[in-house]
N, CA, C and O atoms as a GROMACS GRO file, in nm:
protein
  276
    1UNK      N    1   8.310  12.969  10.336
    1UNK     CA    2   8.240  12.824  10.280
    1UNK      C    3   8.376  12.782  10.278
    1UNK      O    4   8.481  12.842  10.256
    2UNK      N    5   8.338  12.621  10.315
    2UNK     CA    6   8.453  12.530  10.253
    2UNK      C    7   8.522  12.548  10.149
    2UNK      O    8   8.460  12.595  10.054
    3UNK      N    9   8.668  12.519  10.131
    3UNK     CA   10   8.694  12.431   9.997
    3UNK      C   11   8.682  12.346  10.010
    3UNK      O   12   8.694  12.294  10.121
    4UNK      N   13   8.650  12.282   9.900
    4UNK     CA   14   8.620  12.113   9.799
    4UNK      C   15   8.748  12.080   9.742
    4UNK      O   16   8.793  12.155   9.656
    5UNK      N   17   8.796  12.004   9.769
    5UNK     CA   18   8.893  11.873   9.727
    5UNK      C   19   8.807  11.753   9.643
    5UNK      O   20   8.688  11.719   9.643
    6UNK      N   21   8.916  11.710   9.580
    6UNK     CA   22   8.866  11.540   9.489
    6UNK      C   23   8.975  11.475   9.572
    6UNK      O   24   9.084  11.516   9.612
    7UNK      N   25   8.918  11.369   9.584
    7UNK     CA   26   8.982  11.258   9.651
    7UNK      C   27   8.955  11.128   9.586
    7UNK      O   28   8.844  11.115   9.536
    8UNK      N   29   9.042  11.025   9.580
    8UNK     CA   30   9.025  10.870   9.507
    8UNK      C   31   9.075  10.815   9.605
    8UNK      O   32   9.190  10.826   9.650
    9UNK      N   33   8.942  10.722   9.661
    9UNK     CA   34   8.918  10.612   9.740
    9UNK      C   35   8.928  10.459   9.723
    9UNK      O   36   8.830  10.408   9.669
   10UNK      N   37   9.018  10.382   9.757
   10UNK     CA   38   9.043  10.254   9.682
   10UNK      C   39   8.997  10.151   9.774
   10UNK      O   40   9.018  10.138   9.895
   11UNK      N   41   8.930  10.082   9.693
   11UNK     CA   42   8.871   9.910   9.771
   11UNK      C   43   8.926   9.822   9.683
   11UNK      O   44   8.983   9.845   9.576
   12UNK      N   45   8.900   9.708   9.743
   12UNK     CA   46   8.862   9.565   9.628
   12UNK      C   47   8.785   9.604   9.540
   12UNK      O   48   8.682   9.671   9.541
   13UNK      N   49   8.840   9.557   9.468
   13UNK     CA   50   8.764   9.531   9.335
   13UNK      C   51   8.608   9.431   9.373
   13UNK      O   52   8.612   9.317   9.418
   14UNK      N   53   8.444   9.530   9.332
   14UNK     CA   54   8.355   9.482   9.379
   14UNK      C   55   8.280   9.539   9.483
   14UNK      O   56   8.158   9.525   9.492
   15UNK      N   57   8.371   9.626   9.590
   15UNK     CA   58   8.330   9.665   9.686
   15UNK      C   59   8.236   9.848   9.647
   15UNK      O   60   8.140   9.911   9.690
   16UNK      N   61   8.303   9.859   9.582
   16UNK     CA   62   8.304  10.038   9.528
   16UNK      C   63   8.189  10.049   9.527
   16UNK      O   64   8.159  10.155   9.580
   17UNK      N   65   8.089   9.983   9.487
   17UNK     CA   66   7.906  10.063   9.602
   17UNK      C   67   7.958  10.122   9.705
   17UNK      O   68   7.963  10.242   9.727
   18UNK      N   69   8.013   9.999   9.794
   18UNK     CA   70   7.992  10.011   9.983
   18UNK      C   71   8.060  10.114   9.979
   18UNK      O   72   8.001  10.212  10.025
   19UNK      N   73   8.185  10.134   9.933
   19UNK     CA   74   8.254  10.255   9.944
   19UNK      C   75   8.198  10.389   9.908
   19UNK      O   76   8.207  10.503   9.955
   20UNK      N   77   8.143  10.339   9.817
   20UNK     CA   78   8.030  10.476   9.765
   20UNK      C   79   7.936  10.513   9.884
   20UNK      O   80   7.970  10.626   9.920
   21UNK      N   81   7.868  10.482   9.934
   21UNK     CA   82   7.738  10.439  10.014
   21UNK      C   83   7.812  10.507  10.141
   21UNK      O   84   7.771  10.619  10.173
   22UNK      N   85   7.921  10.448  10.219
   22UNK     CA   86   8.012  10.516  10.347
   22UNK      C   87   8.035  10.639  10.348
   22UNK      O   88   8.019  10.716  10.442
   23UNK      N   89   8.082  10.666  10.224
   23UNK     CA   90   8.130  10.798  10.146
   23UNK      C   91   8.033  10.903  10.173
   23UNK      O   92   8.053  11.012  10.226
   24UNK      N   93   7.934  10.859  10.134
   24UNK     CA   94   7.796  10.952  10.138
   24UNK      C   95   7.754  10.969  10.268
   24UNK      O   96   7.725  11.081  10.310
   25UNK      N   97   7.749  10.877  10.332
   25UNK     CA   98   7.677  10.940  10.443
   25UNK      C   99   7.759  10.971  10.573
   25UNK      O  100   7.721  10.994  10.688
   26UNK      N  101   7.887  10.963  10.515
   26UNK     CA  102   7.957  11.099  10.630
   26UNK      C  103   8.026  11.243  10.529
   26UNK      O  104   8.135  11.300  10.535
   27UNK      N  105   7.931  11.258  10.458
   27UNK     CA  106   7.913  11.382  10.402
   27UNK      C  107   7.976  11.392  10.270
   27UNK      O  108   7.944  11.476  10.186
   28UNK      N  109   8.085  11.287  10.252
   28UNK     CA  110   8.144  11.274  10.112
   28UNK      C  111   8.020  11.316   9.932
   28UNK      O  112   7.903  11.280   9.930
   29UNK      N  113   8.066  11.367   9.848
   29UNK     CA  114   8.005  11.385   9.741
   29UNK      C  115   8.074  11.336   9.608
   29UNK      O  116   8.164  11.392   9.546
   30UNK      N  117   7.974  11.155   9.566
   30UNK     CA  118   8.009  11.094   9.488
   30UNK      C  119   8.047  11.110   9.370
   30UNK      O  120   7.945  11.106   9.301
   31UNK      N  121   8.189  11.135   9.268
   31UNK     CA  122   8.219  11.213   9.184
   31UNK      C  123   8.194  11.098   9.045
   31UNK      O  124   8.104  11.088   8.962
   32UNK      N  125   8.318  11.022   9.070
   32UNK     CA  126   8.316  10.893   8.941
   32UNK      C  127   8.337  10.731   9.045
   32UNK      O  128   8.407  10.707   9.143
   33UNK      N  129   8.245  10.651   8.971
   33UNK     CA  130   8.326  10.480   8.998
   33UNK      C  131   8.400  10.476   8.907
   33UNK      O  132   8.379  10.534   8.800
   34UNK      N  133   8.513  10.398   8.938
   34UNK     CA  134   8.596  10.297   8.836
   34UNK      C  135   8.611  10.168   8.941
   34UNK      O  136   8.569  10.163   9.056
   35UNK      N  137   8.685  10.064   8.865
   35UNK     CA  138   8.757   9.937   8.930
   35UNK      C  139   8.830   9.983   9.067
   35UNK      O  140   8.904  10.081   9.073
   36UNK      N  141   8.799   9.898   9.177
   36UNK     CA  142   8.877   9.943   9.269
   36UNK      C  143   8.841  10.039   9.326
   36UNK      O  144   8.867  10.017   9.445
   37UNK      N  145   8.778  10.174   9.312
   37UNK     CA  146   8.852  10.290   9.355
   37UNK      C  147   8.687  10.374   9.333
   37UNK      O  148   8.608  10.322   9.255
   38UNK      N  149   8.657  10.470   9.389
   38UNK     CA  150   8.560  10.593   9.382
   38UNK      C  151   8.635  10.767   9.400
   38UNK      O  152   8.722  10.810   9.476
   39UNK      N  153   8.567  10.819   9.313
   39UNK     CA  154   8.646  10.932   9.328
   39UNK      C  155   8.522  11.034   9.391
   39UNK      O  156   8.414  11.038   9.334
   40UNK      N  157   8.551  11.121   9.519
   40UNK     CA  158   8.456  11.213   9.608
   40UNK      C  159   8.563  11.304   9.611
   40UNK      O  160   8.686  11.300   9.611
   41UNK      N  161   8.452  11.407   9.615
   41UNK     CA  162   8.469  11.566   9.683
   41UNK      C  163   8.369  11.542   9.777
   41UNK      O  164   8.266  11.477   9.795
   42UNK      N  165   8.507  11.691   9.876
   42UNK     CA  166   8.442  11.677  10.008
   42UNK      C  167   8.550  11.800  10.073
   42UNK      O  168   8.653  11.837  10.018
   43UNK      N  169   8.517  11.833  10.155
   43UNK     CA  170   8.611  11.928  10.291
   43UNK      C  171   8.740  11.854  10.325
   43UNK      O  172   8.740  11.740  10.279
   44UNK      N  173   8.838  11.884  10.385
   44UNK     CA  174   8.892  11.855  10.444
   44UNK      C  175   8.870  11.754  10.583
   44UNK      O  176   8.937  11.654  10.608
   45UNK      N  177   8.771  11.805  10.654
   45UNK     CA  178   8.680  11.795  10.740
   45UNK      C  179   8.624  11.615  10.730
   45UNK      O  180   8.651  11.514  10.794
   46UNK      N  181   8.500  11.660  10.568
   46UNK     CA  182   8.488  11.535  10.544
   46UNK      C  183   8.588  11.386  10.548
   46UNK      O  184   8.561  11.271  10.585
   47UNK      N  185   8.711  11.449  10.494
   47UNK     CA  186   8.795  11.358  10.439
   47UNK      C  187   8.897  11.290  10.532
   47UNK      O  188   8.965  11.198  10.486
   48UNK      N  189   8.909  11.324  10.643
   48UNK     CA  190   8.928  11.311  10.794
   48UNK      C  191   8.816  11.219  10.868
   48UNK      O  192   8.825  11.118  10.939
   49UNK      N  193   8.704  11.299  10.820
   49UNK     CA  194   8.599  11.167  10.950
   49UNK      C  195   8.577  11.047  10.819
   49UNK      O  196   8.538  10.940  10.864
   50UNK      N  197   8.600  11.048  10.631
   50UNK     CA  198   8.597  10.920  10.618
   50UNK      C  199   8.702  10.824  10.589
   50UNK      O  200   8.691  10.720  10.524
   51UNK      N  201   8.825  10.883  10.656
   51UNK     CA  202   8.993  10.838  10.660
   51UNK      C  203   9.022  10.842  10.808
   51UNK      O  204   9.104  10.932  10.821
   52UNK      N  205   8.997  10.788  10.925
   52UNK     CA  206   9.031  10.864  11.027
   52UNK      C  207   9.226  10.779  11.070
   52UNK      O  208   9.282  10.809  11.176
   53UNK      N  209   9.286  10.692  10.978
   53UNK     CA  210   9.413  10.690  11.017
   53UNK      C  211   9.488  10.748  11.067
   53UNK      O  212   9.471  10.865  11.033
   54UNK      N  213   9.591  10.735  11.152
   54UNK     CA  214   9.651  10.847  11.200
   54UNK      C  215   9.764  10.814  11.162
   54UNK      O  216   9.768  10.700  11.115
   55UNK      N  217   9.908  10.897  11.166
   55UNK     CA  218  10.037  10.897  11.123
   55UNK      C  219  10.109  10.780  11.232
   55UNK      O  220  10.180  10.680  11.226
   56UNK      N  221  10.045  10.858  11.323
   56UNK     CA  222  10.109  10.818  11.486
   56UNK      C  223  10.063  10.592  11.463
   56UNK      O  224  10.141  10.499  11.487
   57UNK      N  225   9.960  10.586  11.428
   57UNK     CA  226   9.902  10.474  11.387
   57UNK      C  227   9.996  10.410  11.270
   57UNK      O  228  10.021  10.290  11.277
   58UNK      N  229  10.035  10.466  11.191
   58UNK     CA  230  10.111  10.371  11.099
   58UNK      C  231  10.203  10.352  11.164
   58UNK      O  232  10.244  10.236  11.171
   59UNK      N  233  10.261  10.439  11.224
   59UNK     CA  234  10.430  10.463  11.289
   59UNK      C  235  10.477  10.316  11.367
   59UNK      O  236  10.586  10.259  11.374
   60UNK      N  237  10.317  10.276  11.432
   60UNK     CA  238  10.334  10.192  11.516
   60UNK      C  239  10.342  10.056  11.454
   60UNK      O  240  10.369   9.963  11.530
   61UNK      N  241  10.329  10.038  11.364
   61UNK     CA  242  10.324   9.940  11.273
   61UNK      C  243  10.407   9.914  11.199
   61UNK      O  244  10.421   9.806  11.142
   62UNK      N  245  10.501  10.045  11.187
   62UNK     CA  246  10.637  10.024  11.075
   62UNK      C  247  10.711   9.917  11.120
   62UNK      O  248  10.676   9.851  11.219
   63UNK      N  249  10.813   9.894  11.055
   63UNK     CA  250  10.877   9.782  11.074
   63UNK      C  251  11.048   9.803  10.965
   63UNK      O  252  11.040   9.889  10.878
   64UNK      N  253  11.119   9.764  10.971
   64UNK     CA  254  11.224   9.794  10.916
   64UNK      C  255  11.206   9.834  10.747
   64UNK      O  256  11.216   9.939  10.684
   65UNK      N  257  11.170   9.673  10.704
   65UNK     CA  258  11.161   9.690  10.567
   65UNK      C  259  10.998   9.746  10.500
   65UNK      O  260  10.970   9.767  10.382
   66UNK      N  261  10.928   9.757  10.597
   66UNK     CA  262  10.760   9.888  10.574
   66UNK      C  263  10.790  10.032  10.629
   66UNK      O  264  10.706  10.081  10.705
   67UNK      N  265  10.890  10.098  10.600
   67UNK     CA  266  10.898  10.242  10.622
   67UNK      C  267  10.774  10.326  10.594
   67UNK      O  268  10.737  10.325  10.476
   68UNK      N  269  10.698  10.405  10.684
   68UNK     CA  270  10.634  10.524  10.664
   68UNK      C  271  10.665  10.612  10.614
   68UNK      O  272  10.710  10.681  10.706
   69UNK      N  273  10.676  10.675  10.511
   69UNK     CA  274  10.678  10.817  10.486
   69UNK      C  275  10.616  10.941  10.475
   69UNK      O  276  10.683  11.041  10.446
   0.00000   0.00000   0.00000
């Protein structure tokens, strides 16, 4: 059985419902909605599917004043 984690996904105010629906379609379980964010539960596999931003991609947009740690 896969380990379940809790995640917070942020979004612009008013788009919480859309974010929740997208997360559910990708296998995440809805936990709670707040202003500008939703709390979700799922496996790491679910999380990577939901947020496929790679560290390499972030580094490509790094500048001297905006460092990716």
